[in-house]
C-alpha positions in Angstrom: -11.8 -2.7 -8.6 -12.4 -2.8 -4.9 -13.0 -5.8 -2.7 -14.7 -5.0 0.5 -15.1 -7.5 3.4 -17.8 -6.6 5.8 -17.8 -8.0 9.3 -21.2 -7.6 11.0 -21.4 -5.2 13.9 -21.6 -6.7 17.4 -22.4 -4.6 20.5 -19.1 -5.0 22.4 -16.8 -5.3 19.3 -15.3 -2.8 16.9 -16.5 -2.7 13.3 -13.8 -3.6 10.9 -14.1 -2.9 7.2 -11.2 -4.1 5.1 -11.0 -2.4 1.7 -8.1 -3.5 -0.6 -7.7 -1.8 -3.9 -6.0 -4.1 -6.3 -5.2 -3.6 -9.9 -3.7 -7.0 -10.8 -4.7 -10.5 -9.8 -2.1 -13.0 -10.8 -4.3 -16.0 -11.2 -1.5 -18.6 -11.4 0.3 -17.3 -8.3 -0.7 -18.9 -5.0 1.1 -19.2 -1.7 -0.2 -21.8 0.8 -3.3 -22.3 -1.3 -4.2 -18.6 -1.2 -4.3 -16.2 -4.2 -1.9 -13.3 -4.4 -3.3 -9.8 -5.0 -1.1 -6.8 -5.8 -2.3 -3.4 -4.7 -2.0 -0.3 -6.8 0.4 1.2 -4.3 2.9 -1.7 -4.9 2.8 -1.1 -8.7 3.3 2.6 -8.2 6.3 2.0 -5.9 7.8 -0.5 -8.3 7.7 2.0 -11.1 9.0 4.7 -8.9 12.0 2.5 -7.9 12.7 1.4 -11.5 11.7 -2.2 -10.9 10.2 -3.8 -14.0 6.6 -4.6 -13.4 5.3 -7.3 -13.9 8.5 -9.2 -15.0 10.7 -8.7 -12.0 7.9 -8.6 -9.5 6.4 -11.8 -11.0 9.8 -13.6 -10.8 10.3 -12.5 -7.2 6.9 -13.8 -6.1 7.4 -17.0 -8.0 11.0 -17.9 -7.2 12.1 -15.6 -4.3 12.9 -16.8 -0.8 10.1 -16.3 1.7 10.4 -14.8 5.2 7.5 -14.4 7.7 7.6 -11.6 10.2 5.1 -10.5 12.8 1.7 -12.1 13.0 0.6 -11.6 9.4 3.6 -10.2 7.5 5.4 -12.0 4.7 8.3 -11.0 2.4 9.5 -12.4 -0.8 13.2 -11.7 -1.5 15.1 -12.2 -4.8 18.7 -11.4 -5.0 20.1 -10.2 -8.4 23.4 -8.6 -9.6 21.7 -5.2 -9.5 20.5 -5.6 -5.9 17.7 -7.3 -4.2 14.0 -6.9 -4.9 11.7 -7.3 -1.9 7.9 -7.7 -2.1 6.2 -7.0 1.3 2.7 -8.4 1.9 0.1 -9.4 4.4 -1.7 -12.6 5.0 -5.4 -11.7 5.6 -6.7 -15.2 5.9 -8.4 -15.8 2.6 -5.7 -14.2 0.4 -2.3 -12.6 0.3 -2.1 -8.9 -0.4 1.2 -7.5 -1.7 1.4 -4.0 -0.3 4.7 -2.6 -1.5 7.8 -3.4 -3.5 11.3 -2.3 -2.4 14.9 -2.5 -3.4 17.4 -4.0 -1.0 21.2 -4.2 -0.8 
C-alpha cells in the first residue's frame, strides 16, 4: 500500500511529493498523538539483522527510550542482554515513519 501526500505546485516553490511505502500499521502504537507506520525497508533490515519482527520491534517502540535528533529524527532504543535494538524514524507532521531497524552495542 502506498500513501502519497501531494502539495500543490506554486510558482516560486519546489513541488514535493512524499511517498511512503508501509507494510504494517500498528494501530495501537502512537507517539505524541501520531500513529506509527513501519516501512518495508525497516522490516527487511530487521530480518537481515536477525531481529524478531514484530515482537522485538514492537517492544522497542512501546517500551524503549526515546531520543530526538536533528529537526525531524527520532530513535527508540531498547537495551537487552544480546545488545541494543534501535528503531530510527522520522516525524513527518501527521505521522511517524520508522525507516530502519539496527543493532547497537
